[in-house]
C-alpha positions in Angstrom: 0.0 0.0 0.0 1.1 3.6 -0.5 0.9 5.6 2.7 1.1 9.4 2.2 1.1 12.4 4.6 1.1 15.9 3.3 1.3 19.2 5.2 -0.3 22.2 3.6 0.5 25.7 4.8 -2.6 27.7 4.0 -2.8 31.4 3.6 -4.5 32.8 6.8 -7.3 34.4 4.7 -8.2 30.9 3.3 -7.8 28.8 6.5 -11.5 28.9 7.4 -12.7 28.0 3.9 -9.9 25.6 2.8 -12.0 22.5 3.1 -14.7 24.0 0.8 -12.1 24.6 -1.8 -10.9 21.0 -1.7 -14.3 19.3 -1.2 -14.7 18.1 -4.8 -11.1 16.8 -4.9 -11.7 15.0 -1.7 -15.0 13.5 -2.8 -13.6 12.3 -6.1 -10.4 10.8 -4.5 -12.5 8.9 -1.9 -14.5 7.5 -4.8 -11.5 6.0 -6.5 -11.5 2.2 -6.5 -8.0 2.0 -5.1 -8.3 4.7 -2.4 -8.1 3.3 1.1 -8.6 6.6 2.9 -8.2 10.3 2.4 -8.5 12.1 5.7 -7.9 15.8 6.4 -7.0 17.4 9.8 -6.0 20.8 11.1 -2.8 21.1 13.2 -3.5 21.7 16.9 -0.5 24.0 16.9 -1.0 26.0 13.7 -4.6 26.7 12.5 -3.2 27.5 9.0 -1.7 24.0 8.6 -3.8 21.3 7.1 -2.6 17.7 7.2 -3.8 15.1 4.7 -3.3 11.4 5.5 -4.1 9.2 2.5 -3.5 5.7 1.3 -3.8 3.8 -1.9 -4.0 0.0 -2.4 -1.1 -0.5 -4.8 1.1 1.0 -7.5 -1.7 1.1 -10.0 -4.1 2.8 -7.6 -1.5 5.5 -6.7 -0.7 6.1 -10.4 -4.4 6.3 -11.3 -4.8 8.9 -8.6 -2.0 11.3 -9.6 -2.9 10.9 -13.3 -6.6 11.6 -12.8 -8.4 14.8 -14.0 -9.6 15.5 -10.4 -6.0 15.4 -9.1 -4.9 18.0 -11.6 -8.0 20.1 -10.8 -7.4 19.8 -7.1 -3.8 20.9 -7.4 -4.9 23.9 -9.5 -7.6 24.8 -6.9 -5.1 24.6 -4.0 -2.2 26.5 -5.6 -3.5 30.1 -4.9 -4.5 29.2 -1.4 -1.1 28.0 -0.2 1.9 29.9 1.3 4.5 27.4 0.2 5.1 24.0 -1.5 3.5 21.3 0.7 5.8 18.9 2.6 5.2 15.2 1.9 6.1 11.7 3.1 5.1 9.1 0.6 6.1 5.5 1.1 5.2 2.1 -0.1 4.6 0.0 3.1 3.5 -3.5 3.9 -0.1 -3.9 4.9 -3.6 -3.2 3.7 -4.8 -0.8 6.3 -4.6 0.3 9.9 -3.3 -2.0 12.6 -4.0 -1.9 16.3 -1.3 -0.2 18.5 0.3 -3.0 20.5 1.8 -0.6 23.1 -1.6 0.8 24.1 -4.2 -2.0 24.2 -7.6 -1.0 25.6 -9.6 -4.0 27.0 
């Protein structure tokens, strides 16, 4: 699976409406056959930083995502809203989804 985390530094004047601007991109990506999850959060330390945690089933699913029309449209929609180039961690990892945390088991 491809596991990806992206940090977006949003211009302060767009922080409150950022999710509206990426709503179609989010909906379309979540509808992709190979998408496992596509989850947005806001940093608890910086209200202008949005964090996207996403995963795709395999190489083909990841390639289909970045080559889709909605990916290009999403990038174009975000570009004027951002302060800087987003930071990303993108790795191919073993597994097919979330595992339980062994160090913190709740009975």
